[in-house]
N, C-alpha and C positions, 0 to 999 in steps of 0.2 A: 536566251531569245526566245524559247517556246513561248514560258509566261511570261513577257516581254507582248508578244503578241496575241496571249486569249485575256491578258488584264490590255491590252487596246480594242480589242473587239468588245470586251465588257465596256469598257468606257464610252465606246462611238455607240450603245446600244441607251445604257444613260440618256447620254446625250441627246439621241433621236430620240426617245419617251420626255422628255422634259421639256424637247422641241415640239413634239406633235402637242399634249398636254399644255403648254404655255400657248398653242396655237388655239386649240379649243377651247379656252378660257377666252382667247379677244371676243371671237365667232360669236361665244353667248355672250359678252358683255356688249360688242356693238349692238347685237339680237334684239336683247334686253332694255338697250335704252336707244332706240330706233323701232324699230317694227310698232311694241305698246301703243306705243304715243302716235302711231302716223294711221295706223290698220287697226288700231282695239284687241289686235291677235292678244296671243297671253306670251308671258315669258317660257324662256324653257332655264333646262337646266344643264347644268357641262357632257352630263350623256345623248343627253340630247342635239348639242349644236356638234359631238363629236361622227354622231349621225348624218346631223344636213352636211359636214362636212366628207362625208362617206359614199353622201348621193347625190355632195354635187359634182363630183371626181368621177359614177360611172354618167349621170346626165349628162356633164359637159365633160370631163376629160377622156371619157374612154376606159374599158379593162385592160391595153393590150400599150405595147409598151415603144412609143414614138422613139423614136431617133436615135442619133449612137450608143447612146446609154455609156456605161463602163468603162467599155472596151481600142473606147479610141484607140485609145497611147497603144492597146496587144493587136490592130490593125493594122496604125501606122506603124509599128517595128515590123510585121508579117511583109509589108509592101516591098519595110528597106531589105530585109531580108533577098528579097525576092530581083532587086535591081541587079542588072554590072554594076559591074566595076561603071564604065563609062556615063551609066543614065546617075549615079552616085555623086561622081564628080559633075554632073552638067547640073544637078538638082542645085553642088553647096556653089557652083560659082552663077545659079541665075540668083538663090534666096542668099549667097551673100556666107560670108566665115563666122559675123554677129549671130546669128544664126544656127543653135544646138545641132544640126543632120550628119542626122549617125550616131559613132562609136563616138568618141573625141581622147584623141592621143593625149601623152602628158605635156608634150613639147609648149601647146597652145594652150593648156589652161594657163 
C-alpha cells in the first residue's frame, strides 16, 4: 500500500514536470513565432520562456494562494461533522437524495 502511494506521488511529480515543460515549449514557440515578426525583438530559448512564465505569474497572478485550494473536501467534511442530526436531515431534504450528502449507508447504494 505504501509502495503504491510512493509510485503515485512520483508519477504525479513526473506528469507535472512534463506538463510544465510542455507549457514552456508552447510559450517559447508562440513567442518566437509572433513577437520577432511583429516587434523585431529576438527569439527566446526554452529557459527564457520559463522565466517569462514565472515573471508573468509574479506580475499578474501574485505570489499568495487564492481561493479554497485543495482542502475544500476536508472543510466540507469538518462542517458536516459539526452539524446536528436535524441540520443534516434538513440539508439532505433540501438537496435531495441523489446528491451524495454525508456518509452513505449500504442500503441506498
